[in-house]
C-alpha positions as CSV (number, residue, x, y, z in Angstrom):
1,X,38.7,26.9,35.2
2,X,41.8,25.0,35.3
3,X,44.5,25.1,32.6
4,X,44.2,21.7,31.0
5,X,47.8,21.6,29.7
6,X,49.2,22.5,33.2
7,X,47.0,19.8,34.7
8,X,48.0,17.3,32.1
9,X,51.7,17.8,32.9
10,X,50.9,17.6,36.6
11,X,49.0,14.3,36.3
12,X,51.6,12.6,34.1
13,X,54.5,13.8,36.3
14,X,52.8,12.5,39.4
15,X,51.9,9.2,37.8
16,X,55.5,8.8,36.7
17,X,56.8,9.6,40.2
18,X,54.8,6.8,41.7
19,X,55.2,4.5,38.7
20,X,51.5,4.2,37.8
21,X,50.5,3.3,34.2
22,X,47.3,4.4,32.6
23,X,45.3,1.5,31.3
24,X,45.4,1.3,27.5
25,X,41.6,1.6,27.3
26,X,41.5,5.1,29.0
27,X,42.0,8.0,26.7
28,X,44.6,10.4,28.2
29,X,42.7,13.5,27.1
30,X,39.5,12.2,28.6
31,X,41.4,11.3,31.8
32,X,42.7,14.9,32.1
33,X,39.2,16.3,31.5
34,X,37.7,14.0,34.1
35,X,40.3,15.0,36.7
36,X,39.8,18.7,35.9
37,X,36.0,18.3,36.3
38,X,36.5,16.4,39.6
39,X,38.9,19.1,40.9
40,X,36.8,22.0,39.7
41,X,33.7,20.7,41.5
42,X,35.6,20.3,44.7
43,X,37.3,23.7,44.2
44,X,34.0,25.5,44.0
45,X,32.7,23.9,47.2
46,X,36.0,24.8,48.9
47,X,35.6,28.4,47.7
48,X,32.1,28.7,49.0
49,X,33.2,27.4,52.5
50,X,36.1,29.8,52.6
51,X,34.0,32.7,51.5
52,X,31.7,32.1,54.5
53,X,34.7,31.8,56.9
54,X,36.6,34.8,55.5
55,X,33.5,37.0,55.7
56,X,32.6,35.7,59.2
57,X,29.3,34.1,58.4
58,X,28.2,37.2,56.5
59,X,29.1,39.5,59.4
60,X,32.6,40.6,58.2
61,X,35.2,42.0,60.6
62,X,36.5,44.6,58.2
63,X,39.3,45.6,60.6
64,X,40.5,41.9,60.5
65,X,40.2,41.8,56.7
66,X,42.2,45.1,56.3
67,X,44.9,43.7,58.6
68,X,45.0,40.5,56.7
69,X,45.4,42.4,53.4
70,X,48.2,44.4,54.9
71,X,50.0,41.3,56.2
72,X,49.8,39.6,52.8
73,X,50.9,42.4,50.5
């Protein structure tokens, strides 16, 4: 689950960078929540895809995984 306050700061910083204004009839808290929900749904799909890839379609190459762990310590 995303930290809503961190996401809020991110959204408003990015909107300011590109000079976009939020319409008055959109609640800022609801906008942050909607963006978090959107991102979390996509994130979960991304995690599932990466799980399958990392574990080699459920036939993991444990030597590769151990090497990967070593390289990223």
